[in-house]
VEXVEXNU-876885 format. One record per residue (C-alpha): residue number from 1; x, y, z; residue in one letter. Coordinates in nm, 2 decimals, decimal comma. Example, Ala and Ser with C-alpha at 12.3 -4.5 7.8 and 13.67 -1.06 7.14 Angstrom:
DRENBA   pos       px       py       pz   code
DRENBA     1     1,23    -0,45     0,78      A
DRENBA     2     1,37    -0,11     0,71      S
END
This chain:
DRENBA   pos       px       py       pz   code
DRENBA     1     0,00     0,00     0,00      X
DRENBA     2     0,12     0,35    -0,08      X
DRENBA     3     0,17     0,56     0,23      X
DRENBA     4    -0,06     0,87     0,21      X
DRENBA     5     0,12     1,17     0,33      X
DRENBA     6    -0,06     1,49     0,41      X
DRENBA     7     0,09     1,80     0,25      X
DRENBA     8     0,19     2,07     0,49      X
DRENBA     9     0,13     2,44     0,43      X
DRENBA    10     0,49     2,50     0,31      X
DRENBA    11     0,51     2,21     0,07      X
DRENBA    12     0,80     1,98     0,08      X
DRENBA    13     0,67     1,85     0,41      X
DRENBA    14     0,86     2,08     0,62      X
DRENBA    15     0,82     2,39     0,81      X
DRENBA    16     0,88     2,73     0,67      X
DRENBA    17     1,20     2,91     0,64      X
DRENBA    18     1,37     3,06     0,34      X
DRENBA    19     1,74     3,09     0,26      X
DRENBA    20     1,84     3,14     0,62      X
DRENBA    21     1,91     2,78     0,67      X
DRENBA    22     1,60     2,71     0,88      X
DRENBA    23     1,38     2,54     0,62      X
DRENBA    24     1,32     2,16     0,63      X
DRENBA    25     1,38     1,94     0,33      X
DRENBA    26     1,12     1,67     0,26      X
DRENBA    27     1,28     1,36     0,09      X
DRENBA    28     1,16     1,02    -0,01      X
DRENBA    29     1,29     0,72     0,18      X
DRENBA    30     1,23     0,35     0,27      X
DRENBA    31     1,25     0,19     0,62      X
DRENBA    32     1,59     0,05     0,69      X
DRENBA    33     1,63    -0,33     0,73      X
DRENBA    34     1,79    -0,31     1,07      X
DRENBA    35     1,82    -0,07     1,37      X
DRENBA    36     2,07     0,21     1,29      X
DRENBA    37     2,37     0,08     1,47      X
DRENBA    38     2,66     0,18     1,25      X
DRENBA    39     2,81    -0,17     1,24      X
DRENBA    40     2,46    -0,32     1,16      X
DRENBA    41     2,37    -0,12     0,86      X
DRENBA    42     2,47    -0,24     0,52      X
DRENBA    43     2,19    -0,12     0,29      X
DRENBA    44     2,11     0,20     0,12      X
DRENBA    45     1,81     0,33     0,32      X
DRENBA    46     1,99     0,30     0,66      X
DRENBA    47     2,31     0,43     0,50      X
DRENBA    48     2,13     0,76     0,41      X
DRENBA    49     2,06     0,82     0,78      X
DRENBA    50     2,40     0,73     0,90      X
DRENBA    51     2,55     0,97     0,64      X
DRENBA    52     2,37     1,25     0,82      X
DRENBA    53     2,40     1,12     1,18      X
DRENBA    54     2,77     1,01     1,22      X
DRENBA    55     3,12     1,11     1,12      X
DRENBA    56     3,42     0,88     1,13      X
DRENBA    57     3,80     0,91     1,10      X
DRENBA    58     3,77     0,96     0,72      X
DRENBA    59     3,50     1,09     0,50      X
DRENBA    60     3,46     1,03     0,12      X
DRENBA    61     3,46     1,35    -0,08      X
DRENBA    62     3,11     1,39    -0,23      X
DRENBA    63     3,25     1,48    -0,57      X
DRENBA    64     3,56     1,27    -0,61      X
DRENBA    65     3,51     0,98    -0,36      X
DRENBA    66     3,86     1,05    -0,22      X
DRENBA    67     3,90     0,94     0,14      X
DRENBA    68     3,99     1,25     0,34      X
DRENBA    69     4,06     1,29     0,71      X
DRENBA    70     3,76     1,40     0,91      X
DRENBA    71     3,80     1,32     1,28      X
DRENBA    72     4,15     1,17     1,21      X
DRENBA    73     4,44     1,41     1,28      X
DRENBA    74     4,67     1,14     1,14      X
DRENBA    75     4,68     0,77     1,06      X
DRENBA    76     5,05     0,66     1,05      X
DRENBA    77     5,22     0,34     0,97      X
DRENBA    78     5,57     0,22     0,89      X
DRENBA    79     5,48    -0,13     0,78      X
DRENBA    80     5,11    -0,12     0,65      X
DRENBA    81     5,02    -0,35     0,94      X
DRENBA    82     5,06    -0,15     1,26      X
DRENBA    83     4,88     0,19     1,26      X
DRENBA    84     4,88     0,48     1,51      X
DRENBA    85     4,56     0,69     1,49      X
DRENBA    86     4,54     1,04     1,64      X
DRENBA    87     4,21     1,22     1,65      X
DRENBA    88     4,13     1,59     1,64      X
DRENBA    89     4,04     1,80     1,94      X
DRENBA    90     3,69     1,95     1,98      X
DRENBA    91     3,47     1,67     1,85      X
DRENBA    92     3,15     1,59     2,05      X
DRENBA    93     2,84     1,38     2,03      X
DRENBA    94     2,51     1,56     2,02      X
DRENBA    95     2,45     1,47     2,39      X
DRENBA    96     2,76     1,66     2,49      X
DRENBA    97     3,00     1,37     2,53      X
DRENBA    98     3,35     1,41     2,39      X
DRENBA    99     3,46     1,19     2,10      X
DRENBA   100     3,77     1,02     2,23      X
DRENBA   101     4,00     0,73     2,12      X
DRENBA   102     3,79     0,51     2,35      X
DRENBA   103     3,48     0,61     2,15      X
DRENBA   104     3,63     0,44     1,85      X
DRENBA   105     3,78     0,14     2,03      X
DRENBA   106     3,46     0,06     2,22      X
DRENBA   107     3,25     0,09     1,90      X
DRENBA   108     3,48    -0,13     1,70      X
DRENBA   109     3,49    -0,40     1,98      X
DRENBA   110     3,11    -0,39     1,99      X
DRENBA   111     3,08    -0,42     1,61      X
DRENBA   112     3,32    -0,71     1,59      X
DRENBA   113     3,18    -0,93     1,88      X
DRENBA   114     2,98    -1,24     1,79      X
DRENBA   115     2,72    -1,18     2,05      X
DRENBA   116     2,61    -0,85     1,91      X
DRENBA   117     2,53    -1,00     1,57      X
DRENBA   118     2,63    -0,70     1,37      X
DRENBA   119     2,59    -0,72     0,99      X
DRENBA   120     2,93    -0,55     0,93      X
DRENBA   121     3,13    -0,74     1,19      X
DRENBA   122     3,36    -0,87     0,91      X
DRENBA   123     3,48    -0,51     0,85      X
DRENBA   124     3,69    -0,56     1,17      X
DRENBA   125     3,81    -0,90     1,05      X
DRENBA   126     4,16    -0,77     0,96      X
DRENBA   127     4,22    -0,65     1,32      X
DRENBA   128     4,42    -0,89     1,53      X
DRENBA   129     4,20    -1,09     1,77      X
DRENBA   130     3,89    -1,10     1,55      X
DRENBA   131     3,91    -1,48     1,54      X
DRENBA   132     3,87    -1,48     1,92      X
DRENBA   133     3,58    -1,24     1,94      X
DRENBA   134     3,41    -1,37     1,63      X
DRENBA   135     3,51    -1,73     1,57      X
DRENBA   136     3,36    -1,91     1,27      X
DRENBA   137     3,23    -2,18     1,51      X
DRENBA   138     3,15    -2,19     1,88      X
DRENBA   139     3,15    -1,91     2,13      X
DRENBA   140     3,38    -1,61     2,16      X
DRENBA   141     3,69    -1,67     2,37      X
DRENBA   142     3,77    -1,29     2,42      X
DRENBA   143     3,56    -0,98     2,48      X
DRENBA   144     3,78    -0,73     2,29      X
DRENBA   145     4,01    -0,72     1,99      X
DRENBA   146     4,37    -0,77     2,09      X
DRENBA   147     4,48    -0,55     1,81      X
DRENBA   148     4,31    -0,24     1,95      X
DRENBA   149     4,48    -0,04     2,22      X
DRENBA   150     4,39     0,30     2,37      X
DRENBA   151     4,71     0,50     2,42      X
DRENBA   152     4,55     0,82     2,55      X
DRENBA   153     4,24     1,03     2,51      X
DRENBA   154     4,32     1,12     2,15      X
DRENBA   155     4,54     0,82     2,04      X
DRENBA   156     4,48     0,45     1,97      X
DRENBA   157     4,68     0,19     1,79      X
DRENBA   158     4,56    -0,08     1,55      X
DRENBA   159     4,74    -0,40     1,47      X
DRENBA   160     4,62    -0,59     1,16      X
DRENBA   161     4,66    -0,97     1,10      X
DRENBA   162     4,84    -0,89     0,77      X
DRENBA   163     4,96    -0,60     0,57      X
DRENBA   164     4,67    -0,40     0,42      X
DRENBA   165     4,81    -0,09     0,26      X
DRENBA   166     4,48     0,07     0,17      X
DRENBA   167     4,32     0,00     0,51      X
DRENBA   168     4,30     0,37     0,61      X
DRENBA   169     4,09     0,44     0,30      X
DRENBA   170     3,82     0,20     0,43      X
DRENBA   171     3,77     0,41     0,74      X
DRENBA   172     3,51     0,65     0,59      X
DRENBA   173     3,26     0,36     0,60      X
DRENBA   174     3,00     0,42     0,88      X
DRENBA   175     3,07     0,08     1,04      X
DRENBA   176     3,38     0,25     1,18      X
DRENBA   177     3,20     0,54     1,33      X
DRENBA   178     3,25     0,61     1,70      X
DRENBA   179     2,98     0,55     1,96      X
DRENBA   180     2,90     0,75     2,28      X
DRENBA   181     2,90     0,60     2,63      X
DRENBA   182     2,52     0,64     2,61      X
DRENBA   183     2,50     0,37     2,35      X
DRENBA   184     2,63     0,12     2,60      X
DRENBA   185     2,47     0,26     2,91      X
DRENBA   186     2,11     0,25     2,77      X
DRENBA   187     2,12     0,06     2,44      X
DRENBA   188     1,74     0,04     2,40      X
DRENBA   189     1,71     0,42     2,44      X
DRENBA   190     1,99     0,47     2,18      X
DRENBA   191     1,82     0,24     1,93      X
DRENBA   192     1,49     0,43     1,96      X
DRENBA   193     1,66     0,76     1,92      X
DRENBA   194     2,02     0,73     1,79      X
DRENBA   195     2,28     0,98     1,92      X
DRENBA   196     2,56     1,06     1,67      X
DRENBA   197     2,83     1,32     1,61      X
DRENBA   198     2,72     1,43     1,26      X
DRENBA   199     2,55     1,75     1,13      X
DRENBA   200     2,20     1,62     1,22      X
DRENBA   201     2,02     1,48     1,52      X
DRENBA   202     1,71     1,25     1,52      X
DRENBA   203     1,40     1,43     1,64      X
DRENBA   204     1,16     1,15     1,59      X
DRENBA   205     1,10     0,82     1,40      X
DRENBA   206     0,78     0,65     1,32      X
DRENBA   207     0,85     0,32     1,14      X
DRENBA   208     0,66     0,30     0,82      X
DRENBA   209     0,59     0,68     0,81      X
DRENBA   210     0,87     0,93     0,87      X
DRENBA   211     1,21     1,01     1,03      X
DRENBA   212     1,27     1,37     1,13      X
DRENBA   213     1,63     1,49     1,14      X
DRENBA   214     1,72     1,83     1,26      X
DRENBA   215     2,03     2,05     1,22      X
DRENBA   216     2,27     2,02     1,51      X
DRENBA   217     2,42     2,36     1,59      X
DRENBA   218     2,69     2,21     1,80      X
DRENBA   219     2,84     2,01     1,52      X
DRENBA   220     3,22     2,02     1,50      X
DRENBA   221     3,28     1,95     1,13      X
DRENBA   222     3,32     2,19     0,84      X
DRENBA   223     3,03     2,03     0,64      X
DRENBA   224     2,76     2,19     0,86      X
DRENBA   225     2,39     2,16     0,75      X
DRENBA   226     2,28     2,44     0,52      X
DRENBA   227     1,91     2,37     0,61      X
DRENBA   228     1,71     2,33     0,92      X
DRENBA   229     1,67     1,96     0,89      X
DRENBA   230     1,55     1,67     0,67      X
DRENBA   231     1,22     1,48     0,69      X
DRENBA   232     1,27     1,14     0,54      X
DRENBA   233     0,93     1,01     0,44      X
DRENBA   234     0,86     0,65     0,38      X
DRENBA   235     0,71     0,55     0,05      X
DRENBA   236     0,63     0,19    -0,05      X
DRENBA   237     0,60     0,30    -0,42      X
DRENBA   238     0,84     0,56    -0,56      X
DRENBA   239     0,58     0,65    -0,83      X
DRENBA   240     0,37     0,80    -0,54      X
DRENBA   241     0,68     0,98    -0,43      X
DRENBA   242     0,73     1,13    -0,78      X
DRENBA   243     0,37     1,23    -0,79      X
DRENBA   244     0,41     1,41    -0,45      X
DRENBA   245     0,72     1,58    -0,59      X
DRENBA   246     0,53     1,71    -0,89      X
DRENBA   247     0,24     1,82    -0,66      X
DRENBA   248     0,47     2,02    -0,44      X
DRENBA   249     0,44     1,80    -0,14      X
DRENBA   250     0,80     1,67    -0,15      X
DRENBA   251     1,13     1,83    -0,22      X
DRENBA   252     1,35     1,54    -0,32      X
DRENBA   253     1,31     1,20    -0,48      X
DRENBA   254     1,65     1,03    -0,51      X
DRENBA   255     1,53     0,73    -0,71      X
DRENBA   256     1,32     0,84    -1,01      X
DRENBA   257     1,10     0,55    -1,11      X
DRENBA   258     1,17     0,39    -1,44      X
DRENBA   259     0,81     0,46    -1,56      X
DRENBA   260     0,88     0,84    -1,52      X
DRENBA   261     1,22     0,85    -1,70      X
DRENBA   262     1,06     0,93    -2,04      X
DRENBA   263     0,91     1,25    -1,91      X
DRENBA   264     1,14     1,35    -1,62      X
DRENBA   265     1,34     1,61    -1,82      X
DRENBA   266     1,03     1,78    -1,95      X
DRENBA   267     0,88     1,77    -1,59      X
DRENBA   268     1,18     1,90    -1,41      X
DRENBA   269     1,42     2,05    -1,65      X
DRENBA   270     1,76     2,12    -1,48      X
DRENBA   271     1,61     1,99    -1,15      X
DRENBA   272     1,67     1,64    -1,27      X
DRENBA   273     2,01     1,48    -1,18      X
DRENBA   274     2,16     1,19    -1,37      X
DRENBA   275     2,52     1,12    -1,27      X
DRENBA   276     2,74     0,80    -1,26      X
DRENBA   277     2,76     0,63    -0,93      X
DRENBA   278     2,95     0,34    -0,77      X
DRENBA   279     2,66     0,10    -0,81      X
DRENBA   280     2,62    -0,23    -1,00      X
DRENBA   281     2,31    -0,43    -1,04      X
DRENBA   282     2,33    -0,81    -1,06      X
DRENBA   283     2,13    -1,13    -1,05      X
DRENBA   284     2,26    -1,35    -0,76      X
DRENBA   285     2,22    -1,73    -0,73      X
DRENBA   286     2,17    -1,97    -0,44      X
DRENBA   287     2,49    -2,17    -0,40      X
DRENBA   288     2,33    -2,31    -0,08      X
DRENBA   289     2,09    -2,50    -0,32      X
DRENBA   290     2,28    -2,80    -0,46      X
DRENBA   291     2,09    -2,77    -0,79      X
DRENBA   292     2,28    -2,44    -0,85      X
DRENBA   293     2,61    -2,56    -0,72      X
DRENBA   294     2,67    -2,88    -0,92      X
DRENBA   295     2,91    -2,94    -1,21      X
DRENBA   296     2,80    -2,77    -1,52      X
DRENBA   297     2,56    -2,52    -1,35      X
DRENBA   298     2,81    -2,24    -1,43      X
DRENBA   299     2,72    -2,29    -1,80      X
DRENBA   300     2,35    -2,24    -1,71      X
DRENBA   301     2,44    -1,91    -1,54      X
DRENBA   302     2,67    -1,81    -1,83      X
DRENBA   303     2,39    -1,90    -2,08      X
DRENBA   304     2,13    -1,69    -1,89      X
DRENBA   305     2,38    -1,40    -1,89      X
DRENBA   306     2,41    -1,43    -2,27      X
DRENBA   307     2,03    -1,44    -2,29      X
DRENBA   308     1,99    -1,09    -2,14      X
DRENBA   309     1,98    -0,80    -2,39      X
DRENBA   310     2,14    -0,54    -2,17      X
DRENBA   311     2,16    -0,27    -2,44      X
DRENBA   312     1,79    -0,29    -2,52      X
DRENBA   313     1,68    -0,29    -2,16      X
DRENBA   314     1,90     0,00    -2,05      X
DRENBA   315     1,78     0,20    -2,35      X
DRENBA   316     1,41     0,13    -2,33      X
DRENBA   317     1,34     0,07    -1,97      X
DRENBA   318     1,60     0,29    -1,81      X
DRENBA   319     1,63     0,56    -2,07      X
DRENBA   320     2,01     0,54    -2,06      X
DRENBA   321     2,03     0,60    -1,68      X
DRENBA   322     2,20     0,26    -1,67      X
DRENBA   323     2,50     0,13    -1,86      X
DRENBA   324     2,54    -0,24    -1,96      X
DRENBA   325     2,79    -0,40    -1,72      X
DRENBA   326     3,12    -0,55    -1,84      X
DRENBA   327     3,26    -0,65    -1,50      X
DRENBA   328     3,16    -0,68    -1,13      X
DRENBA   329     3,28    -0,33    -1,02      X
DRENBA   330     3,19     0,02    -1,14      X
DRENBA   331     3,34     0,26    -1,40      X
DRENBA   332     3,37     0,53    -1,13      X
DRENBA   333     3,68     0,34    -1,00      X
DRENBA   334     3,86     0,41    -1,33      X
DRENBA   335     4,11     0,17    -1,49      X
DRENBA   336     4,37     0,25    -1,23      X
DRENBA   337     4,12     0,17    -0,95      X
DRENBA   338     4,04    -0,17    -1,09      X
DRENBA   339     3,75    -0,12    -1,34      X
DRENBA   340     3,77    -0,35    -1,64      X
DRENBA   341     3,56    -0,32    -1,96      X
DRENBA   342     3,67    -0,67    -2,07      X
DRENBA   343     3,68    -0,92    -1,78      X
DRENBA   344     3,32    -1,05    -1,83      X
DRENBA   345     3,39    -1,06    -2,21      X
DRENBA   346     3,14    -1,25    -2,42      X
DRENBA   347     2,95    -1,38    -2,11      X
DRENBA   348     2,80    -1,02    -2,08      X
DRENBA   349     2,72    -0,99    -2,45      X
DRENBA   350     2,37    -1,09    -2,58      X
DRENBA   351     2,37    -1,39    -2,81      X
DRENBA   352     2,05    -1,60    -2,82      X
DRENBA   353     2,20    -1,90    -3,00      X
DRENBA   354     2,49    -1,92    -2,76      X
DRENBA   355     2,26    -1,87    -2,46      X
DRENBA   356     2,04    -2,16    -2,56      X
DRENBA   357     2,34    -2,39    -2,63      X
DRENBA   358     2,51    -2,31    -2,29      X
DRENBA   359     2,19    -2,36    -2,09      X
DRENBA   360     2,14    -2,70    -2,26      X
DRENBA   361     2,50    -2,80    -2,21      X
DRENBA   362     2,47    -2,72    -1,84      X
DRENBA   363     2,17    -2,95    -1,79      X
DRENBA   364     1,90    -2,68    -1,82      X
DRENBA   365     1,75    -2,44    -1,57      X
DRENBA   366     1,68    -2,63    -1,24      X
DRENBA   367     1,31    -2,70    -1,22      X
DRENBA   368     1,27    -2,57    -1,57      X
DRENBA   369     1,19    -2,21    -1,47      X
DRENBA   370     1,41    -1,94    -1,33      X
DRENBA   371     1,24    -1,73    -1,06      X
DRENBA   372     1,38    -1,38    -1,02      X
DRENBA   373     1,28    -1,24    -0,68      X
DRENBA   374     1,27    -0,87    -0,61      X
DRENBA   375     1,11    -0,63    -0,37      X
DRENBA   376     0,79    -0,48    -0,50      X
DRENBA   377     0,77    -0,17    -0,29      X
DRENBA   378     1,04     0,07    -0,42      X
DRENBA   379     1,27     0,10    -0,72      X
DRENBA   380     1,03     0,01    -1,00      X
DRENBA   381     1,19    -0,34    -1,03      X
DRENBA   382     0,90    -0,51    -1,19      X
DRENBA   383     0,96    -0,34    -1,53      X
DRENBA   384     1,32    -0,45    -1,57      X
DRENBA   385     1,26    -0,79    -1,42      X
DRENBA   386     0,98    -0,85    -1,67      X
DRENBA   387     1,21    -0,72    -1,94      X
DRENBA   388     1,50    -0,95    -1,84      X
DRENBA   389     1,26    -1,25    -1,83      X
DRENBA   390     1,11    -1,16    -2,17      X
DRENBA   391     1,47    -1,15    -2,31      X
DRENBA   392     1,55    -1,49    -2,15      X
DRENBA   393     1,23    -1,65    -2,27      X
DRENBA   394     1,28    -1,52    -2,62      X
DRENBA   395     1,64    -1,64    -2,64      X
DRENBA   396     1,57    -1,98    -2,50      X
DRENBA   397     1,25    -2,02    -2,70      X
DRENBA   398     1,03    -2,10    -2,40      X
DRENBA   399     0,75    -1,88    -2,26      X
DRENBA   400     0,81    -1,99    -1,90      X
DRENBA   401     1,19    -2,01    -1,88      X
DRENBA   402     1,19    -1,71    -1,65      X
DRENBA   403     0,93    -1,54    -1,43      X
DRENBA   404     0,93    -1,26    -1,18      X
DRENBA   405     0,87    -1,32    -0,81      X
DRENBA   406     0,76    -1,00    -0,63      X
DRENBA   407     0,81    -0,99    -0,25      X
DRENBA   408     0,62    -0,72    -0,07      X
DRENBA   409     0,87    -0,50     0,11      X
DRENBA   410     1,24    -0,42     0,08      X
DRENBA   411     1,29    -0,53     0,45      X
DRENBA   412     1,12    -0,86     0,40      X
DRENBA   413     1,30    -0,92     0,07      X
DRENBA   414     1,64    -0,85     0,23      X
DRENBA   415     1,56    -1,06     0,53      X
DRENBA   416     1,48    -1,36     0,31      X
DRENBA   417     1,80    -1,31     0,10      X
DRENBA   418     2,03    -1,27     0,40      X
DRENBA   419     1,88    -1,58     0,56      X
DRENBA   420     1,91    -1,80     0,25      X
DRENBA   421     1,54    -1,84     0,21      X
DRENBA   422     1,52    -1,75    -0,17      X
DRENBA   423     1,52    -2,01    -0,44      X
DRENBA   424     1,61    -1,93    -0,80      X
DRENBA   425     1,78    -1,59    -0,87      X
DRENBA   426     1,72    -1,25    -0,70      X
DRENBA   427     1,79    -0,89    -0,78      X
DRENBA   428     2,12    -0,80    -0,61      X
DRENBA   429     2,39    -0,56    -0,66      X
DRENBA   430     2,62    -0,33    -0,47      X
DRENBA   431     2,65     0,03    -0,37      X
DRENBA   432     3,02     0,07    -0,28      X
DRENBA   433     3,10     0,14     0,08      X
DRENBA   434     3,43     0,30    -0,03      X
DRENBA   435     3,59     0,35    -0,38      X
DRENBA   436     3,82     0,04    -0,39      X
DRENBA   437     3,79    -0,27    -0,61      X
DRENBA   438     3,83    -0,47    -0,30      X
DRENBA   439     3,49    -0,35    -0,17      X
DRENBA   440     3,31    -0,47    -0,48      X
DRENBA   441     3,46    -0,82    -0,46      X
DRENBA   442     3,53    -0,92    -0,10      X
DRENBA   443     3,20    -0,85     0,07      X
DRENBA   444     3,00    -1,02    -0,20      X
DRENBA   445     3,20    -1,32    -0,31      X
DRENBA   446     3,46    -1,41    -0,04      X
DRENBA   447     3,36    -1,72     0,15      X
DRENBA   448     3,10    -1,64     0,42      X
DRENBA   449     3,14    -1,26     0,38      X
DRENBA   450     2,85    -1,07     0,52      X
DRENBA   451     2,69    -0,97     0,19      X
DRENBA   452     2,76    -1,31     0,02      X
DRENBA   453     2,39    -1,40     0,05      X
DRENBA   454     2,42    -1,68    -0,21      X
DRENBA   455     2,70    -1,85    -0,01      X
DRENBA   456     2,94    -1,87    -0,31      X
DRENBA   457     3,28    -2,00    -0,22      X
DRENBA   458     3,61    -2,05    -0,41      X
DRENBA   459     3,94    -2,12    -0,24      X
DRENBA   460     4,15    -1,96    -0,52      X
DRENBA   461     3,93    -1,65    -0,52      X
DRENBA   462     3,98    -1,62    -0,14      X
DRENBA   463     4,35    -1,67    -0,17      X
DRENBA   464     4,39    -1,39    -0,44      X
DRENBA   465     4,18    -1,15    -0,23      X
DRENBA   466     4,40    -1,21     0,07      X
DRENBA   467     4,72    -1,16    -0,13      X
DRENBA   468     4,58    -0,84    -0,29      X
DRENBA   469     4,49    -0,70     0,05      X
DRENBA   470     4,84    -0,77     0,17      X
DRENBA   471     5,01    -0,60    -0,12      X
DRENBA   472     5,17    -0,27    -0,03      X
DRENBA   473     5,20    -0,15    -0,39      X
DRENBA   474     4,85    -0,03    -0,50      X
DRENBA   475     4,90    -0,11    -0,87      X
DRENBA   476     5,00    -0,47    -0,79      X
DRENBA   477     4,71    -0,50    -0,54      X
DRENBA   478     4,46    -0,40    -0,82      X
DRENBA   479     4,61    -0,65    -1,06      X
DRENBA   480     4,57    -0,93    -0,80      X
DRENBA   481     4,21    -0,82    -0,73      X
DRENBA   482     4,14    -0,84    -1,11      X
DRENBA   483     4,29    -1,19    -1,12      X
DRENBA   484     4,03    -1,28    -0,85      X
DRENBA   485     3,76    -1,12    -1,06      X
DRENBA   486     3,85    -1,35    -1,36      X
DRENBA   487     3,73    -1,64    -1,14      X
DRENBA   488     3,39    -1,47    -1,11      X
DRENBA   489     3,38    -1,47    -1,49      X
DRENBA   490     3,45    -1,85    -1,49      X
DRENBA   491     3,19    -1,93    -1,22      X
DRENBA   492     2,93    -1,66    -1,27      X
DRENBA   493     2,81    -1,65    -0,91      X
DRENBA   494     2,62    -1,34    -1,00      X
DRENBA   495     2,53    -1,21    -1,34      X
DRENBA   496     2,64    -0,85    -1,40      X
DRENBA   497     2,35    -0,65    -1,54      X
DRENBA   498     2,43    -0,28    -1,55      X
DRENBA   499     2,60     0,00    -1,37      X
DRENBA   500     2,35     0,24    -1,22      X
DRENBA   501     2,36     0,62    -1,24      X
DRENBA   502     2,24     0,83    -0,95      X
DRENBA   503     1,90     0,96    -1,06      X
DRENBA   504     1,71     1,23    -0,86      X
DRENBA   505     1,46     1,50    -0,90      X
DRENBA   506     1,39     1,80    -0,68      X
DRENBA   507     1,15     2,09    -0,63      X
DRENBA   508     1,20     2,45    -0,70      X
DRENBA   509     1,18     2,51    -0,33      X
DRENBA   510     1,54     2,38    -0,28      X
DRENBA   511     1,88     2,44    -0,44      X
DRENBA   512     2,24     2,31    -0,42      X
DRENBA   513     2,11     1,95    -0,46      X
DRENBA   514     2,37     1,69    -0,57      X
DRENBA   515     2,44     1,32    -0,53      X
DRENBA   516     2,77     1,18    -0,41      X
DRENBA   517     2,95     0,90    -0,58      X
DRENBA   518     2,74     0,65    -0,38      X
DRENBA   519     2,42     0,81    -0,54      X
DRENBA   520     2,32     0,94    -0,19      X
DRENBA   521     2,20     1,30    -0,17      X
DRENBA   522     2,45     1,54    -0,01      X
DRENBA   523     2,17     1,64     0,23      X
DRENBA   524     2,38     1,88     0,44      X
DRENBA   525     2,45     2,10     0,14      X
DRENBA   526     2,09     2,15     0,03      X
DRENBA   527     1,95     2,50     0,08      X
DRENBA   528     1,58     2,58     0,12      X
DRENBA   529     1,49     2,88    -0,09      X
END
């Protein structure tokens, strides 16, 4: 059901105010999958909130994606394995607590520990002692990471299990955010109203309806909010959000529905944004189902990949706001950063005859029909899933070779995917956490990685990822990561579909609207006119 939202007197859902920074921005949103603990949020909707609520040692430049020091005064190492972190003076949480070295160490220990069941625990896996606090089997034998040590109020040290030259560049990811003492003293209270150290504070949250964030005047960073706050309004259908934008009841839609792309330029003119982003869309497969993990099944997946006419779908359904994928990363990385326009090769090129031949050689689609599961609430996924299925059906000469399988909400869909309760394929993909090739490959395809929902596993792939992480020469590291990526082309654990552009539209009530390289609005820069 679409959520009906009453328009306020000022439009955009939010209190008056002009260009004095007091106006409230109304923006479309979807409920996060999990509570907003930084180490437990690994999906886009929760990530949007954390981007406003917390700041870490590093922050990724909204325009370039470069990892720049934020709370970090310095992160020094002589061997790419032992790091000394110094933090800047003057940073506070919105409840008045000082941000200290202990704020980081306590947060990372919490995020890593098995008992806390944090989605992003594996981000701490390179810190010495992770195997004790988060063993693969059995109970934890330690409470804290042995590789973390508080030196003084502004300094802590980190010892990794191996050399990881680009480790400091990962530290802009919200999982590494500090946490206040209040988080541990009254955890339930914090979950109901999170306390951060970013430019906004949470005023209220009604699940299924709205989260109100308000500018925090005591914020220590130089990226202070240029507006009075942001009301994130939950929509279960982004067509409804777009209609509200056109009616003046909403200021920002950061996922323009596919059905509106034909007329969005005439509707919004230069208030429509279409920019490249670090996002790839894929079809994932259940390697926990033996039917998809038997000898020859890789040919079925390769055949299905060849049955998808990416050019036609990105032109007609997405109006060129997507680009056919040629690898498992994103062009925003650039060639030096690991993007390859050739690693998928012919497997990502449409060829109906080859598709049919490969699927037959692989023993056919398990059960005879490929189900593609997707969430039906946001993102206009039905159109492209139907188009992909039509392409597969046409190529294979069967009307029921592929069917769409809608699942009500994003939260329910993600819950089923992460608990291995989907059969057939499902819409997957990746919005980069940080702009490194490592981030596209390791979280999704390394054995038992947190976002490896299909449970794909390959020893040689894992070995190459480990070697690449330990390589102190960046160019050599990238080459090793690309060697690992070649294994994905051979096994096809997920079919690369297309790279996604950030696509947003906004009202004439706001200005200075942009999307960062993660396709997330730079909320703090938006001005209310």
